[in-house]
N, C-alpha and C positions, 0 to 999 in steps of 0.2 A: 514929423510925427509927435502924434501928442502925449503930453506925461503918461498917460491911463496907459495905450498903446506900446510905448517905450517898456513901461513896468511889464504887463503881458508877454509882450515878446519875450522879456528875459525870464521869466517864469517857466514860461514854453520853453524856450531853449536850455534853462536849468533842469526841467521836468525830466526831460530827456536823455541831457547827461548822466544824470542819477541814474533814470531806468538801465542806459547800456553799461554804465559803472556797477550797480548794485544788486541785479536781477539778469541781465545777460553777463555781466562776468567781463565784458569788452567795451572798455574806455575810448571814448574818439579823442579826450582831450587831457591834458596833463592835471594834474590834482592845481597845480598853481594856476591854471588855467582857470579853472572852477571854482578857484577860492576868489579871483580877482572877481569874476562875473557875479559872484553870491555877494558882496562885498557892494559891487554898483549897484546889486537890487537893492540890499538894507539900505544903501544910502536914502535912495530914490523914494523908498518906504517909508524911511523915517521925518523925511521934510514933504511927503501928502498923504499923510496919514488918511485923508478922507477915501485913498483906493485899498485898505486894509482887506487881507485875504487871512483867513485864519489854517488856508492850507498853502500857503505860500510856503517853496522852499526853504524861505530866510525861517519859517517856526520849527522848523526842526531839530536847533538847537536846544530845545525845550526851554526850562524856566518858571514854569506854571508849579504852583505849592499844594499840591492835597491829601487835605489832612485827613478826611473820611474819608471811604471810596464810596459813591453811591451804589447799594445796591439796585439791579434791573434784573426785570424777568425776562427772559429770553421770546423773541415772538413763535420761534420754532426751537423743541425742546435739543438740547445736545444729551444725546443719546451715548451709553454705552457701548462696549464691543463685545459679543461675545467671544472668548479665547478656545485655538485650537494648540495641539503640541503636538501632534502625529499625521501621518497621510490618512490613515482610517476615520480622524477625526473628521478632518476633510471632505471626507468621499461618503460618509454621514450627512453629513451638512448637503451636503448636492442631491445626497437622496430623498431627503426633508424636503428639499425646496423643489425638486421634481416632481412631486407629488401636490405641491399648491400654484405652478405656471405649466402652462403649456408652450411648446417649441422650443429650439433650440436656445442654449442658454450661453452667452458669452459672458468672461469673466473682465476686470479691469485690476492689474496688480498692482499695486501703491507700494513702497517702504513706510513702513511705520516708522517716525521719526521720534525721539522722545526729548519731550520741551511742557510747553504750560499750553496748553487746548486754549483757543481765541477766537470768537467772533465775530468779525467785521461787517458794520452795515454803513453802505453806500447811498445816498441818494441824488441822484442828477450828475453821479458821475466824481461825488467830492465825499471822504469818510466824515460819517456824521458819529460815529462813536464804535465802540471797541470794549468788549465784552469779554472777562473770564469765564472759562463753563464751568466754576462753578459746583452744584451740585447737580448740573443738567438743566435744573429749572428755571434759576434764576443767577449769576454770578455778579462782579464788582467791575464798576467802570471804571476802566482806565485808559479810555482814550486818549490824556494829554501825555501818557507814558509812552503807548503806541506812536505817535507821530513822530517820535522822535526816531523811530525806526526804519530805516532809511529805504528798505527793503517794501513797505508797505505805501501803496501810491496812494497819497493825498486827493490828487484828480485824477480819473481816471480815463484813457483814450478808448476811440472806437466805437461799436455799438453797443453800448451795457445798457443793461435796462432802468426803470427810470428808480426802482430799488430794491434791490436783493441785499443778502447776507453774505457771507463767504467764510467759512469754517479756514482754522488752520492751524499750525500750532510754529509757538515762537522757541528759536534756537539757538542755544550759544555755540559754535565753532568747538572743534578742538585747537587751534589756533589763538581766535581771542581768549578763552579760558586761560590757556596755558602762557599767554601774556599778563596776562589780569592776576593772575596767580607769583609770577612773575615779580610784578610789581610791588603786591603786597607781601613777598617773602626779604625782597630789602627793603620795605618800608618797618617789617619786624611783624607784621601783622599773622595772624593764622591766615593758612591758602584755603582756598572754597575746594570745598568738597566734591563737585561734580557739575557740568555742565547744567544738566535737567532744571535742579535745585537752584541754581544761579542763577540761572534764565526764568525761572518761575520767580525769585523773590525781586529782582528788577525790579519786576512788571509793579509792586508795592513798594515803592521806594516813592516817599513826600517827595520830593522833591524832582519834577521829569528831565530839568537839566543833569542831575547825576545819571538819570540812564541814560540819555541821548551820549555820556561819555562809553555807554558797552558798548560792545558790538556784537548787539544782535542782530537775530535775521529771522522774518515770516516766510514760512513753506506753507502753501496753500493747494486745501485736498476736495471743497467740497462748496457749490454753491447753493441757495436756497431762497426761493421766490416766484412769483409768477411771472409769465411773461417772460424766462430768461431766453428763451427761441433753441433751449437744445434737448436734443430728448435720451442722452446716453451720457455715462459718465465717463468716459473716455472725450468726448467729444466737450461736455463741460471741460476737462481741466484745459486743450485748446482754447479754449473760451476768455477764460482765465489770462491767459498766458496774453493771450491781443490785446488784453484792457490792462495790462500793465504789471501781470502779478506775478510775484517768484511762483514758480509750480516745476517742481521736481520734473526733470525729462525723464527717468529712471520707469516712470509707469509705462506697462507692456497692458495690450490687449490681445486677451490668448481663449481660445474657445473649450478644451474643456482643463477639467482638472490636473490632468495627467502636465500639462503645461506649465498651471500653476505652479505645480513641484517643481516645474525645471528652473520656473521664476526662483521659486526659494530655494533651492541648490545653489543658485550660482550667486545670489545676495547674501546667502549663509557663510558663503567663502570671502566675498568681495566687500562685504561691508567696513571688512575692517580697512579699507581704502578712502574711505567717505568725509569727507569733512564736518560731520556730523555723529551724533550718536544716533542708533536706531538697533530697536531692538525686535523685529520683527517685521512682515508683511500686511496689508490689509488687502482682503479679497470680496472684490462688491461685483456682484450681479449689477453688468452694465445697463443694461434696459432701464429707461427711468421709468419706464409702463409695468415690467415685470417687476419691478423693486415695489411699485403698489401695490401691485398684488400680495406680494409676497407681505407687507406691510409690516408689525413690531411686535414684539415681547413687552410686558411690563418695563422691561428694561432696556433693550436692544434691538435694531431691525434683523428681523430673520434673515434679508437680503444680505448684509455682508457679516464677515467672519476675521478677525483677524489671528496669523501664524503664527508663537512665539517661539524665535528662535530659543534654542537650548538654552537654559538659565546656567549663570556660572554658579558655580561649586567652588567652595573649601572647607578644611577640615581646622576644627577648634577644640579646644575643652570645655565641657559642660559641668559648669560652678556648683550648680543649684538648681532644685525646682522649687516655684513657687505654684501658689493659687489661685486666681483671680475669679472672682465673683460678678456675675453680670448682673443685669437690671430684672431679666428672668428668673435668676437663683440659679444660673449654669454655674457651673466651675469648668474654667478653664484651666490648665496647667500650662504655665510656663518655664521656657528652659533660660537659664540665666549664663551665657557663654564668656569666655574669655574675649574679650572683643578682637573682631577681623574685619578686616576690609573685604567687602562683596560688593561686585557690583557699582563701583561709585561712591558706597555710603559703607560706612563702621556700623555695625552688626552685634550687639550686645545682645539680643534677647528674639526667640523662638517661638511658635507656636507646638505645643504637643498634643492639640488637639481634643486627646480624652485618654482614658484608661485603656481601653483595646489598644488605641496609637503606642502606650508605652509599655504594654502587656509585645506585641506584637513586635517590635525594635527591640527589644531590651534593653531600652534606654537605662544610664544608671549615674548616678554622680560619680565625676571622677572621669568618666569616658573622653575619648577624642570621637567626636560627631564630627559628620560630613551637613554643611549646611545649605543649602539653595535657595537664593530666592526666585519663588514658585510663579512664573508668570513676570517674573523680577519687581514683587513687589511687597509680597509678604514674607518673610524669611522660612523655613522649613527645616526636620531635620529628615533627613534620608536615610541615615544610619549609624552606624556605630565601626570602627576600626579594632576589630577585638585584639589585635594583635597588641594592641596598646591600654588595654583593660587592666586596672590595679589588681595585682592579685587578692589583696583584700577587699574588691568590692564584691557589694549583696544588689539583690534585686531591689528594683522601688518598689516599696508600699507606699500604694495609693491614700491618700487620706480619706478616715471617716468621718468629719468632722468638717463645720464649716471654719478654717481661718480667721474671718469676721465676729462670728457670733458665737460661735461653738456650737450648733446647735448640729443634731446628727444628722451626713446625708441619704437622699433616698436617687435610687436609680429604678427606674418606671421599665417594667419588659419591654424588649424591644426599642428601647433608647442609649443611645452609644454615650450617653453626658450622664455624670449627677448631677444633683441638685442640692438646694438651703432652700427645705419646706418652711424656712421662715420670714414668708412675706413682706409681712409691716413692721417685726423688729431685726431685719437688718441689713444696715445702712448704708454698702454700696445700689441693694437692689434698692430702699427706698430714693439712693439719692440717684440713681440708675432709670430710676420709673421716671422721673420729675424731669432728669437732663431730657429722656427721647421726648414730652410732651412739650418742653419749651422748644426742640428739633426745627430744622429749616422743612423739613419734609409734613411736620406736626402743624405747631400753633403759631410756629415761626415767632418767638417774642423778642424783638428788636432789645438790645440792650441787658438781654440777661445772658450769657454763657455758663457754661457746663461747670467753670471751678468758681462761679457767683451761688452757683446750683448748691457746690460741695458745701461755703460755707455759712449759707443760710442753714445750712441740714445742722452742721455743728453748731452753728448759732444757737439750736433749738425753735428757730425763728418759723418754719414750716416742717411740718411730718409729711406730708403729701401735696401732690400738684392743686386741689381744692383750698390750700392757705396761702397759695402764692398773691389769691385775689383781697385776700385782709392784710396783704401789708404795705405799710405806709414809709413815707420816707426816713421817717427819725429813725425809724426802729433799722433803714438798709445803710444810712450815711456813716455809719461808724463802723462797719466794714471794711474789711482790708481793700486797698486801691480804690474805695470806694468814693469819689468826688461829690459834690451836689449834683451837677450837671448829671455826672452818671445814676446817680440816684432818679433825680428826675425821667431819664430817658427810661430807666428801669420800670419806674410804677406805670408810668405812658405805656408804655409795652406790653404790658400786662394785661393794663386798660381797654388797647386794642386788639389785644386775641380773642374777647367773644365775638370779632366779626368773622373770623373764619368757620367756613362751612361747615356743616355738619358731618362728612365724609371724612374732611382731616382729624376734627377732635375725634371722631370713633380710633382714627389711628392710632392717636394721638394716647390712646387712653394706655396702651402699651398690653392689648391681651393678647397672652401667648398665639402663637404662630395666625395670626392678624394681621398683616401686613400692605401694605398701598392699594395693592387692586383688591384684595378678600375684601377692605373695609369700604371700597367706594361698592361692589359687587352687595356685600350686606346694607349699606346707608340708602341702595336705588331700591332694592329689595324691599326692607321694613320701616325704610322714610320714618324712624325714629327710634329712641333709642329705649324706650318703652316695649314699641313692639316687637326690640331684639331682643330686650331682658327676661319677658313674655312670651319668648318661642320655645316647641321643645326641638329638643336634639332631633327628631324624626321630619319636623318643622324644617328645621336649618339646613340637615342635609338635603333640601332638595333645592336649596338655592344653588345655583349654577358655580362651579367650580367651589362648592365647602362640602369637604368631606368628612368623616367621622370626626377625624383629630381637631381640626378645626371645632366643629359642631362641639364637642366634649371639654375643648379650651373653654368657647363662647358661656355656656353653662355652668360652668365651674366660679367664671370670672362672676356671673351676677348671682352665685350664691353665695356669697361673700359680701355679709352685712354689712362691712366697712366700705366694700367698692359701691352698695347701692349709695350710703350715707356719704359718701364721697361727689358720687355722679346726681345726688338732690339738692348738694351745695354748688357743683357749677352752674344746677339750674338757676337756681336763684342769684348769683353772680349774672348770669345771663347769656351763659358759653351755649351756643346754637347746637343744641342734642337732637334735631326734626329738622330737613329740608325743609326751607324757609318755601312761604309760596312763592315769591321773586322764581327759586330755583326750580320750580313744578311747572312754570310757566311755558306755555306749548308741549307739554309733554306730557303721552296717555297711555295705555294698557292697549293699545290696537295688537299689539303684536307680542305680549306674552306668552311666552314659551315656547315662541316658536324663533327657529334657527333657519338665518339668510347667508348666505353667499353672495356676495359683490363680486361682479368680472367685467374686464373689458372697459373702454372708455367711453367716458358721458359728454355730455352736448353744456346740458343747463344745469350742472353740478358736480360742484368736483367728488371726487370720491372719498375725501373725507367728512368733507358735508354727509353725504350719503350714510355711512356709517355709522353717522352721530346722529342724526334722522332715527335712523334704523333700533341706538340704542336710545336715544329721546321717548320712542312709542314703546318700550318693552320686550324687543326684541334683543335677540344676541347675535351679532355678525360671526359667522365661520371662514375658518380659509378655508376649510374643504370642502366638497361635494360627499354627502354619506346618504345614508338612507334613513336619516335622524334630518336632513333637511328639506324644509318647508318649504319653501321656493327658492328662485337666483333673478338677483337683481343683473342683469345684461344688458352694457353697453355694447359700440363698435369693437371690432377687435376681440372675441370673447375665443374664450380655446376652442380647437374642433374636438380636442379628449375631453372639456370639461362638459362640451355640447353633449357628445356621444355618451359621456358617463347622467348625465342627466339625463337624455333619451330613455338610455336604458333603466336607471331607476326610476322612471315615471315622472320627473319632478319639475313643476311648474318654473318656465321661464320669460319672464316679466319684464318690460323697456323700464325704464326710467321715469317717463311718462306714467304710467301703470301705476308703478308704486305710488308717484309722489298722489295720485288720483286716491290710491287706496288709503293712505294716510289722512288725505286730505286736510 
């Protein structure tokens, strides 16, 4: 046997043993025998570096040091999930989706593990990239660290596609977490707070050999890519197992929401016997075709729902109430609590939302309050233990003036929150607006973080986001924790932001109620900031999904002389305040004002490409048929009830080829 064949044979044998041990939990040789074979392979690889393979089992020990984790854009966005907390929530969800798809619906139920979300990319069966969830659009490249996790296959087996992504959760089992804490306590170090945060923090360690020492596991649950050759979620889980991934076997295929609830009830009790943290159940429409029909909202898939197990509750003392000012001037009351352990973390603060909530709960300083992590993320106060209320207790008086600039607060009719109207003179609003402007989903300015923005404002170097473009390296170097290299990166990041497209710039301006989706709609409709600034309220309301509240807010923004001056300055610095000619290429208004439903399976074009063509030509993609539908683009397997409804409403049904000809 040649040296190369010997090395390949040992690698394959060790991969199989690794899979048996870490994925199947069914070792077929002892640890001692495994270590001997690994040492034999290491010796051969050291003697013959020409046969080096980055995905060899010997590479799992780590050793690569990453100073800065590269930011990578996800090829397929990582969406969040909508949450439900009751039987009624799930039934409402089922009612909604049944209006949008035809036929029987099956559901895949999976446990929702509480760890760090991860996207792994494989090419020709080899792991090439591991990226954290980040903000869903882009995350950090942590490939070197993830390669050290034994349950992540470096080389797949079976009939895997040439390229695909697979999503999962990096978790730290309770046993491993407890052992790590025993060692830390023995060394006189602070124990880690909870497995989830420790798992997440492990992925950002600079030395991958340190990550290799941590008993992390990777549990996979979702495949993304072309030519995956599966048509359902449940089938895809089995495929992933066949390729060598660790896929929890608790998943179950069911035929009704009643069966979903049985699954939830079972695991609400039995989850306490699991080796990992879990905080709920994820319910997915099983059929990929039905998933495509259902599509996505701006933030989440319509075809999936997370059911959260009842959150843990504790009681603690409310020491004080303070008030925070947001970038829009909104005032948020915050409860400062006696520190208390809750769901694995120490909770010191909780949101009280607004004056109405304080009044409704009649919450007062000195009260013993019941606290829960809403969705086990944000702590909230549920109520007051009146039996422990101090006798001299006084009802909470909501503040009347801004805690930062002392301006009298206003509260619009029908609004729950109080606002500070000192738009340009209230420092938290100024800082908050600039922080929003530089954020990832907005201008995404590399080298500039929220803390640095606060330093720049407090130093008097900037008063609004247009001032950023006049900053010099000499001005920023003296700032706290600002080295020469950091200053260079900051100035370069600001310069590069002039290439950000108009729709994101519009979102970055921070117009109240203009989120990502609304900014896209306005940018697409008006195509330039000047056209939006000159639009009337009546004109704005006629834009798809723009209501009175948003229209009034846009009008108010452009009434401000200071905002107009800032926009003129941004234009002068070259910021994109209109849709570029390149972005307009291939776009028309042929379908302007038309509502179009897409249904079925298509031959010459994917559903997403079809939807993009509709939007690029001025049309609106609707998920359900109504009297407002102009026509339906139908492929194979269009649902019979949709067809019946279309015929009843006398709505034209055309093929994908007719549609492509229509837009030519």
